[in-house]
C-alpha positions in Angstrom: 0.0 0.0 0.0 1.3 3.4 -0.9 1.9 5.8 1.9 1.8 9.6 1.9 5.3 11.1 1.6 6.6 14.1 3.5 6.2 16.2 0.4 2.4 15.7 0.6 2.4 17.4 4.0 4.2 20.5 2.9 7.2 19.8 5.1 9.6 18.4 2.6 11.8 21.5 2.9 10.9 22.7 6.4 13.5 23.2 9.1 14.1 20.1 11.4 12.5 21.9 14.3 9.3 22.5 12.4 9.2 18.9 11.2 9.6 17.4 14.7 7.0 19.9 16.1 4.6 18.5 13.5 5.4 14.9 14.5 4.9 15.7 18.1 1.5 17.4 17.4 0.4 14.4 15.3 1.4 12.0 18.1 -0.4 13.9 20.8 -3.5 14.1 18.6 -3.7 10.3 18.3 -2.3 9.3 21.7 -4.3 11.3 24.1 -3.1 11.9 27.6 0.4 10.4 27.2 2.5 13.4 26.3 5.4 12.2 28.4 5.5 9.0 26.4 5.3 10.7 23.0 8.1 13.2 24.0 10.3 10.4 25.1 9.8 8.5 21.8 10.9 11.7 20.0 14.0 12.0 22.3 15.0 8.4 21.5 14.5 9.0 17.8 16.7 12.1 17.9 19.4 10.2 19.9 19.5 7.2 17.6 18.7 5.1 20.6 16.2 2.4 21.6 13.4 2.7 24.1 11.7 0.3 26.5 8.1 1.3 27.4 6.6 -0.3 30.5 3.0 0.0 31.7 -0.1 -1.9 32.5 -2.4 -2.9 29.6 -4.5 -0.4 27.8 -2.3 2.7 28.1 -1.7 3.1 24.3 1.9 1.9 24.4 1.7 0.0 21.2 -0.5 2.7 19.6 2.1 5.4 20.3 4.9 3.3 18.8 2.9 2.4 15.7 1.8 6.0 15.2 5.4 7.2 15.3 6.3 4.7 12.6 3.4 5.8 10.5 4.6 9.4 10.7 8.0 8.5 9.4 8.8 7.5 5.8 10.3 4.3 7.0 9.8 0.5 7.1 8.1 -0.8 10.2 7.5 -4.2 11.6 5.7 -5.3 14.8 6.9 -8.6 16.4 4.7 -10.2 19.0 7.1 -11.9 21.4 5.8 -15.3 22.6 7.4 -18.2 24.5 7.7 -20.3 21.3 9.5 -17.6 19.3 12.9 -18.5 17.8 15.9 -16.2 17.3 15.7 -16.8 13.5 12.2 -15.4 13.6 13.8 -12.1 14.3 17.1 -12.1 12.6 16.3 -14.3 9.6 17.9 -17.5 8.4 19.8 -19.1 5.5 17.6 -20.9 3.0 18.9 -23.6 0.6 18.3 -22.8 -3.0 18.1 -26.2 -4.9 18.5 -24.6 -8.3 21.9 -23.1 -7.4 23.0 -25.6 -4.7 23.8 -22.7 -2.4 22.4 -21.1 0.8 20.8 -17.7 0.6 20.2 -15.4 3.6 16.6 -14.3 4.0 16.5 -11.3 6.3 14.1 -11.3 9.2 11.9 -8.4 10.5 14.8 -6.9 12.5 16.1 -5.5 9.2 13.3 -2.8 9.1 13.9 0.8 10.1 11.6 0.7 13.1 11.0 -2.5 15.0 8.3 -2.9 17.7 9.1 -5.7 20.1 5.7 -6.1 21.7 5.7 -7.7 25.2 9.4 -8.4 24.9 9.5 -10.1 28.3 7.3 -13.0 27.0 10.1 -14.5 25.0 12.9 -16.6 26.5 16.5 -15.3 26.9 17.8 -16.9 23.7 15.3 -14.8 21.7 15.9 -11.6 23.7 19.7 -12.1 23.1 19.1 -12.2 19.3 18.5 -8.4 19.6 21.8 -7.7 21.4 24.1 -7.5 18.4 21.4 -5.7 16.4 20.8 -3.0 19.0 24.5 -2.3 19.7 26.5 -3.1 16.6 23.7 -2.5 14.1 24.3 -5.7 12.3 23.2 -9.3 12.4 25.6 -12.3 12.1 24.4 -15.5 10.7 27.0 -18.3 10.1 30.2 -16.7 8.9 28.6 -13.6 7.4 27.5 -10.3 9.0 24.7 -8.2 7.5 24.4 -4.5 8.2 21.1 -3.0 9.4 19.6 0.1 7.9 21.1 3.4 8.9 17.8 4.5 10.4 17.2 1.7 12.9 15.3 1.8 16.2 13.9 -0.8 18.5 10.9 0.1 20.6 9.9 -2.6 23.1 7.0 -2.8 25.4 6.4 -4.9 28.5 3.7 -5.4 31.1 5.0 -5.1 34.7 2.1 -6.8 36.4 2.2 -10.3 34.9 4.9 -12.6 36.1 3.7 -16.0 34.9 5.1 -16.9 31.5 7.5 -14.0 31.4 11.2 -13.8 31.3 12.8 -10.7 32.9 15.2 -8.9 30.7 18.9 -9.3 31.8 20.9 -6.3 32.8 23.0 -6.5 29.6 19.8 -6.3 27.5 18.4 -3.5 29.5 21.6 -1.5 29.1 21.1 -1.4 25.4 18.0 0.7 25.8 18.7 4.4 25.9 15.5 5.1 27.8 13.2 3.0 30.1 9.9 4.9 30.1 7.2 4.1 32.6 3.7 4.9 31.5 1.0 5.7 34.0 -2.7 6.3 33.9 -3.9 9.4 32.0 -5.4 12.4 33.9 -9.2 12.5 34.4 -9.6 15.2 31.8 -7.5 13.2 29.3 -9.5 10.0 30.0 -12.7 11.9 29.3 -11.2 13.1 26.0 -10.3 9.5 25.2 -13.9 8.5 25.9 -15.3 11.2 23.6 -12.8 10.3 20.9 -13.8 6.6 21.0 -17.5 7.4 21.1 -17.1 9.6 18.0 -15.4 6.9 16.2 -11.6 7.0 16.3 -9.9 7.1 12.9 -8.7 3.8 11.7 -6.6 5.0 8.8 -2.9 5.3 9.3 -1.3 8.7 9.9 0.3 10.5 7.1 4.1 10.3 6.8 5.6 13.7 7.9 9.4 13.1 7.9 11.8 11.2 5.7 15.0 9.5 6.9 17.1 12.4 5.7 15.0 14.8 7.8 15.5 12.7 10.9 19.3 12.6 10.3 19.3 16.4 9.9 17.3 16.8 13.2 19.8 14.5 15.0 22.7 16.6 13.8 21.0 19.8 15.0 20.1 18.3 18.4 23.6 16.9 19.1 25.2 20.3 18.1 23.5 22.1 21.0 25.8 23.9 23.4 26.5 22.4 26.8 28.5 24.4 29.2 31.6 22.6 30.7 30.2 23.1 34.2 27.0 21.3 33.1 29.0 18.5 31.6 30.8 18.0 34.9 27.4 18.0 36.7 26.1 15.3 34.3 29.2 13.1 34.9 29.0 13.6 38.7 25.3 12.6 38.6 26.2 9.2 37.0 29.2 8.7 39.2 26.9 9.3 42.2 25.0 6.1 41.3 28.2 4.1 41.8 29.2 5.8 45.1 25.9 7.0 46.6 27.2 7.0 50.1 29.2 10.1 49.4 25.9 12.0 49.0 23.5 10.1 51.2 24.8 7.4 53.6 21.4 5.7 53.7 21.7 4.8 50.1 24.9 2.8 50.5 23.2 -0.5 51.3 20.6 -0.1 48.6 22.6 0.0 45.4 24.7 -3.0 44.4 25.9 -1.6 41.1 25.7 1.9 39.6 25.2 3.1 36.0 27.9 2.4 33.4 29.6 4.9 31.1 26.9 4.1 28.5 24.6 6.0 30.9 26.8 9.1 30.7 26.7 9.1 27.0 23.0 8.4 26.9 22.2 11.2 29.4 24.3 13.6 27.4 22.4 12.9 24.2 19.0 12.7 25.8 19.5 16.1 27.6 20.5 17.7 24.3 17.5 16.2 22.5 15.2 17.4 25.3 16.5 20.9 25.1 16.2 20.9 21.3 12.6 19.8 21.3 11.9 22.7 23.7 13.2 25.1 21.1 16.4 26.1 22.9 20.0 26.3 21.5 21.6 25.3 24.8 21.3 22.6 27.5 20.2 23.6 31.0 20.4 21.6 34.3 16.6 21.1 34.0 17.1 19.1 30.8 19.6 16.8 32.5 17.3 16.4 35.5 14.2 15.7 33.3 15.9 12.9 31.4 17.9 11.3 34.3 15.2 9.0 35.6 14.5 7.5 32.2 18.2 7.1 31.4 19.2 5.7 34.8 16.3 3.7 36.3 17.0 0.5 34.3 20.8 0.8 34.8 20.8 0.6 38.6 21.2 -2.9 40.2 19.4 -2.7 43.6 20.2 -4.8 46.6 17.9 -7.2 48.4 17.5 -4.7 51.2 16.2 -2.1 48.7 13.6 -4.6 47.4 12.7 -5.6 50.9 12.2 -2.0 52.0 10.2 -1.2 48.9 12.8 1.4 47.6 12.8 1.6 43.8 15.3 3.0 41.3 13.2 6.1 40.8 13.4 7.0 44.5 17.2 6.6 44.5 17.6 8.7 41.4 15.4 11.4 42.9 17.4 11.5 46.2 20.7 11.8 44.2 19.2 14.6 42.1 18.4 16.4 45.3 21.9 16.1 46.7 24.3 16.4 43.7 25.2 20.1 43.5 23.6 21.9 40.5 25.9 24.4 38.7 
């Protein structure tokens, strides 16, 4: 089926900021009451990163991801993760061609630009690990050959936190590949009323029109990563990540709660995410508020908590919040 191209929207030659403002407006129009989620999807797209979205059923997680894919001139594939899924169902496999007597690689759905791994924690570890190389090295190795993925490549995964039967928790190495871990909550009462009215009036079933091409996404990425960040703010960002590894230096009560802090990948991710957050806000510089706004989503899945933390009911979000309150702001 033919899709509308960015030229049909009048944004083919628009500045990157105007293009992403249009994408954000279209997302918010179709995903009502989840602006935090839609903004984080745009941040991940700007940062060339992957995003894990977690929330109870019915919060438009899958709808948000699918809508973003429709708004881009890009190939999209949704993979429903199930316990009987095999790694080759994601990466592809070699097929024997009798007429030539040779094996030919048939790419799997991971070779699309945007991949939705729906309910990723329902597949066993061997299937989850099939995404590790793709998410980090942007390639897939089958046999003796490696096959590059598209330049525009993004994995967006969803998981349901309330069901434990038949699920396989993501290992730390897998979680660390995600730039952001976004937790989605219930919409506000006014937003839920708007959702009711929209559904009663007949929600549109047709796909959204494509607004941005891959070239426009790359241009926006260059613009976002070129934002100015003061040296003092860079030191603050680094100190914030280092505080997760030695929390006792800032709050003695946190020492027995954190077994392992965030890795340098978190520092790089927080730098990119803060720049993207500032760029989406229309600024040409990064402020401490941008770093603080993105810190929970960048750090929450990178902290390994102790048994005492779980027993006391202390989550990663509380630890990050306490560190944000204690690390000096420039």
